[in-house]
C-alpha positions as MATLAB code, in Angstrom:
seq = 'MSSIRERNKELILRAASEEFADKGFAASKTSDIAAKAGVPKPNVYYYFKSKENLYREVLESIIEPIMQASTPFNRDGVPAEVLSGYIRSKIRISRDLPFASKVFASEIMHGAPHLTPEQVEQLNGQAKHNIDCIQGWIDDGLIAPLDPNHLMFSIWAATQTYADFDWQISTVTGKAKLDDADYEAAAQTIIRLVLKGCEPDR';
ca = [
     -26.719  -10.407   11.154;
     -23.553   -9.050   12.109;
     -22.088  -11.696    9.351;
     -23.979  -10.486    6.743;
     -23.912   -6.859    7.648;
     -19.834   -7.224    7.426;
     -20.498   -9.755    4.156;
     -22.462   -6.909    2.903;
     -20.084   -3.978    4.185;
     -17.303   -6.130    2.874;
     -18.178   -6.681   -1.056;
     -19.296   -2.643   -1.102;
     -15.626   -2.039    0.253;
     -13.874   -3.847   -2.447;
     -16.505   -2.667   -5.120;
     -16.012    0.296   -4.580;
     -11.551    0.056   -4.028;
     -11.997   -1.290   -7.916;
     -14.166    2.004   -8.727;
     -12.108    4.488   -7.325;
      -8.953    2.752   -8.471;
     -10.446    2.907  -12.261;
     -12.184    6.015  -12.509;
     -11.251    8.214   -9.081;
     -13.466    9.974   -6.582;
     -15.612   12.351   -9.092;
     -16.449   10.070  -11.464;
     -17.007    7.063   -9.848;
     -21.127    6.631   -9.526;
     -22.881    4.928   -5.708;
     -24.526    2.985   -8.001;
     -22.023    1.696  -10.356;
     -20.335    0.785   -6.687;
     -23.910   -1.215   -5.664;
     -24.270   -2.645   -8.822;
     -20.485   -4.086   -8.688;
     -21.250   -5.201   -5.374;
     -24.249   -7.116   -5.722;
     -26.138   -5.605   -3.151;
     -29.124   -2.688   -3.631;
     -27.814    1.573   -4.011;
     -29.645    2.005   -0.834;
     -27.192   -0.096    1.301;
     -24.401    1.558    0.240;
     -25.789    4.680    2.010;
     -26.829    2.743    4.676;
     -23.681    0.864    5.972;
     -21.687    4.044    4.740;
     -24.056    7.361    4.537;
     -22.336    8.856    1.579;
     -19.835    8.375   -1.340;
     -17.150   10.659    0.376;
     -17.618    8.391    3.380;
     -17.259    5.230    1.870;
     -14.029    6.467   -0.155;
     -12.283    7.389    3.285;
     -13.399    3.825    4.294;
     -11.364    2.622    1.278;
      -7.830    4.880    2.436;
      -8.462    3.663    6.218;
      -8.181   -0.130    4.831;
      -4.843    0.717    2.876;
      -3.030    2.892    5.639;
      -3.715    0.168    8.526;
      -1.450   -2.420    6.484;
       1.168   -0.171    5.652;
       1.308    1.064    9.183;
       1.525   -2.682   10.139;
       4.323   -3.019    6.904;
       6.629   -0.927    9.630;
       6.433   -2.729   12.294;
       9.951   -4.311   12.327;
      11.840   -1.171   12.188;
      13.742   -0.427   15.133;
      16.789    0.963   16.004;
      18.466   -1.687   17.536;
      17.263   -4.619   14.282;
      18.965   -6.287   12.095;
      19.377   -4.119    8.938;
      19.171   -6.929    6.225;
      15.866   -8.738    8.361;
      14.083   -5.147    8.862;
      14.497   -4.362    5.325;
      13.885   -7.671    3.875;
      10.616   -8.034    6.362;
       9.400   -4.601    5.194;
      10.382   -5.074    1.278;
       8.130   -8.549    1.625;
       5.261   -6.585    3.141;
       4.604   -4.051    1.347;
       4.523   -6.581   -1.640;
       2.342   -8.477    0.094;
      -0.039   -5.528    0.347;
       0.241   -4.718   -3.837;
      -1.383   -8.028   -4.110;
      -3.558   -8.591   -2.076;
      -5.174   -5.150   -1.504;
      -4.166   -3.887   -5.296;
      -7.023   -1.748   -5.993;
      -7.292    0.086   -2.636;
      -3.108    0.396   -2.793;
      -4.270    2.524   -6.773;
      -6.504    4.800   -4.683;
      -4.138    5.303   -1.950;
      -1.531    6.031   -4.375;
      -3.534    8.330   -6.769;
      -4.663   10.103   -3.069;
      -1.075   10.919   -2.607;
      -0.190   12.324   -5.839;
      -3.222   14.464   -5.836;
      -1.850   16.090   -2.513;
      -4.079   13.713   -0.329;
      -7.112   15.880    0.063;
      -9.412   13.234    1.774;
      -6.745   12.490    4.629;
      -7.570   13.216    8.019;
      -4.800   15.609    9.695;
      -4.568   12.396   12.028;
      -3.811   10.422    9.194;
      -0.771   12.569    7.734;
       0.595   12.548   10.790;
       0.482    9.000   11.484;
       1.910    8.531    8.288;
       4.333   10.592    8.100;
       5.567   10.124   11.740;
       5.834    6.469   10.434;
       7.877    7.150    7.752;
       9.905    9.678   10.261;
      10.293    6.613   12.428;
      11.744    3.976    9.313;
      13.852    6.570    8.154;
      15.541    7.562   12.011;
      16.241    4.043   12.387;
      18.272    3.686    8.822;
      20.469    7.123    9.533;
      21.337    5.174   12.991;
      21.951    1.597   11.112;
      24.468    4.515    8.698;
      26.205    6.482   11.642;
      27.043    3.284   13.290;
      28.535    1.367    9.971;
      25.933   -1.398    9.949;
      24.794   -0.285    6.368;
      26.296    2.420    3.854;
      26.745    5.917    4.199;
      23.180    6.588    1.344;
      20.570    9.012    1.713;
      18.060    7.093    3.847;
      14.798    9.378    2.415;
      15.422    8.349   -0.797;
      16.346    4.383   -0.152;
      12.586    4.611    1.393;
      11.152    6.257   -1.552;
      12.845    3.649   -3.940;
      11.709    0.916   -1.556;
       7.948    2.469   -2.040;
       8.222    2.249   -5.782;
       9.789   -0.724   -6.343;
       6.981   -2.821   -4.326;
       4.461   -0.601   -5.671;
       4.726   -0.505   -9.242;
       2.914   -4.246   -8.495;
       0.075   -2.678   -7.656;
       0.115    1.009   -9.937;
       1.023   -0.782  -13.016;
      -0.213   -4.083  -13.109;
      -1.350   -3.459  -17.250;
       2.143   -2.707  -18.033;
       3.452   -5.453  -16.037;
       1.111   -8.430  -17.420;
       1.485   -7.201  -21.316;
       5.751   -7.200  -20.533;
       5.120  -10.828  -18.544;
       2.540  -12.211  -21.019;
       0.429  -12.677  -18.042;
      -3.363  -12.271  -17.338;
      -2.347  -12.493  -13.428;
       0.582  -12.938  -11.263;
       1.087  -16.148   -9.298;
       2.503  -16.586   -6.295;
       5.579  -17.440   -7.215;
       6.230  -14.009   -9.391;
       5.285  -12.110   -6.259;
       8.158  -13.667   -4.905;
      10.947  -13.565   -7.621;
       9.309   -9.622   -7.092;
      10.616   -9.612   -3.515;
      13.658  -11.503   -3.603;
      14.829   -9.424   -6.802;
      13.878   -5.946   -4.934;
      15.658   -7.305   -1.662;
      18.202   -8.680   -3.474;
      19.083   -4.641   -5.002;
      18.145   -2.800   -2.003;
      20.643   -5.241    0.243;
      23.215   -5.366   -1.902;
      23.432   -1.518   -2.057;
      23.322   -1.115    1.811;
      26.436   -3.346    2.323;
      28.726   -1.434    3.994;
      31.714    0.271    2.344;
      34.980   -1.231    2.955;
];
């Protein structure tokens, strides 16, 4: 029974991610989410109680990977290895969870009205930790004296674009869907740009 429950919840979450990413929270209907998931509409309420709870679950499904992506950041880490690992993790999130990534980006752009104070504190705390690590490397002369905040913003933008602007990327590349080689090329390109830009001044 539990496996059926988990399967149905996963189907609903995936369908909800697509609907919320496409239409936003207000315009999305639980009936459309249920139809996309292939389950009866009452199942949505059985598993998630309300549309708002379902939306929060979609946000939670992307917050955890975002937090995990920052795991390599530590003051004693090798900057090139930490930044490369972080960029690869962020690209992987855009590849594997594109709809939830769009929902999260939209939530942030609208002032995070559905994030709990604890989630906001968690995300901001992790960002501050990462930025402090970068500042430490700058202080030690391990990377160039650039602004650590804007370095993080640039990495976020470069990696997030593969989820948020997938239509434009597909149009430019002429591919209906990017493959693993495309995402690997994206990761390598961003890593090269970031690491070259972070090389200490001689």
